N, C-alpha and C positions, 0 to 999 in steps of 0.2 A: 591394246586391242579396247575396242567397245561397239556391242551392235544395241542395236533396237529392234524388237516390233512396232509396226506401227498398226493403228486401224484409224477408220470415221471417228471425225467427232461428233456424238449426236447429240445432241447437246448445242447444235451451232443454230444461232435464232432465224429465222426467215430462209430456210432451205429449200433447196427445187423441192418439188416430188412426182414421182412416175404417175405417169396416167395410170397404168397395169399394173404398176410393183409399191411395195410398201419398200423404202429406201431403208427402211431399219430390220426391214423382214430380213427371208428367206434367203439366203444365198447360195449361189450353184458356181462353186471354187473350179475354173479350168488349168490346165496349166502348160508347158513346153510343146508335152506334146500331144496337149490336144489340137493345136492349133487346127490342122488337115482339115477335122470335125468340122470349125467352125468356117461360118460366112467368111468371105473379104472381108464385109462392112457390116455394119448395123446402124440402121432409123430405131430412136426407143421417142416413144412421145413425153412430154412432160404434161403434168392435168394444169388445169383452166386456172384452176388458184395457187397452183407454182408460187412457191416463196422467187426470191430475187436473187440468194446467195447460192451459187454452184459451190462447194467443197472440191480440194485439189484431189480430195482421192475417193471414191465412195465403193463401199463395201458389196453391195446390196442393187440388182439382183446380180451382179455379177463383181467383181476387184477394175475400179474402172478410175486411171488419169491422168488429170489435166494435159495439153500439149505441156505445160511448165514442168510437173514431175517426169515426163514419160522424158524431155532431154537431160535433165539432171542423171537420170535411172538412165541412161543412152551413155552420158560421161564416165560411167564409171566401173559400168558391167558390158563384156562384150556379149555378142550374144542373145543380148534382149529383143524377147518376142509382144511385139503387139499387135492387135487389127482396131483399125478403126471405128468408133463411134463416134455417130451423130444424134443431140439430142434434139428433138421441134419441143415449142412450145407455137402453136399454132394459131390460138389467139391473139398473139402479139409482135409473133414471127420472127422470136427469138432463134438462134442456132448457138448450141454450145460444144465443142469438138476434145472429145474425151476419145481412149482409147483404152482398148482392153487388156490389162494389166495376163500375162501368162509367160507368170514365171519357173525356175527350175526345181525341180525337187530335189532337194540335195541332203545326205546324211550327215550331220555337224554336229554330232551331239557327243557329251565326250565323258568317254570313263566314271569320271566324275559326277554324271545326272542321278539323281533319287528317288527312288522308285517307294509309292505305298503299295502295303502286301496284295491287292487288285489290280497292282500291274499301271496305275494312276502316275505319271510324275509327281514327285514332291518338291522338289528343285531343278530345276533346268537349267543344264551346265552345256556350255557349247567348246568346240575341241578348237582352238588356233590355229594348230596345225591342217586341220581338213579344209578350215574355211580358207585358211592360202593368202589369194588376193580378191577373191570375189566381196565385194562391197554391196549387193543386193540377191536374195534367193528367197527360198520360201523350203521349209523344214519337211524333209521325209515322214511326216506323221500327221495324220488324219486328227490329232489334238490339236497341234498345233498350225492352223492354216494361215495366219497372219503371215505378208509379208514379212521378211529383217531386212534390215541398211545397216549397215556402217554407219560409226559417229562421222564420219569427213560427207557421208552424202547427207543423214539429217542435218547438220551442218549446213551443205550447200542450201537446201529446202527455206530453211528460217532465215539463211538470207533472202531470199526473194520472196518471204514475207506468205510460203502457201497457207491455208485456210483449211478447216476440218480436220484434219491431222490430229490423231495424238499417239504418244507414244511409253514404251516400257523396258526399261533398259533389260538385259538378257545377261546373265554372269559366261563371262568366256575366261577360261585358262590357257 
């Protein structure tokens, strides 16, 4: 069993840019339990000088995934929750369809996770028994807010040639 933490590739050239938000800046993370507080759909605007490349995973201002990533996540994990987001560039009339990713927070930490004296995590280890059949989730810890996906999900995304996605393997026992 192999798992990976994913994030947006900030080095993606000619990336789309939001009009009112820094795509590489501060983010607000909403989870599955926050769904009722959010609008059923959202429209955001791109800057007039926005690039052309639309990454399949955007981390800021909120976690957003493309239609492609949404379909893959839905295939592997039951009860996934998304809210539609439309990105519009007024000057060119281009529209992009994204989905606000609302993950379930889960305690998947192994007892073998190692901590520093100040409480920060020295070595992150996930427990395969706690993970069970889950393939996409968020860790229930504010220090690790990036989505976690299984190797099967990552391979499926890579076969579909997603762009703007980086991953780092997490130890699982």
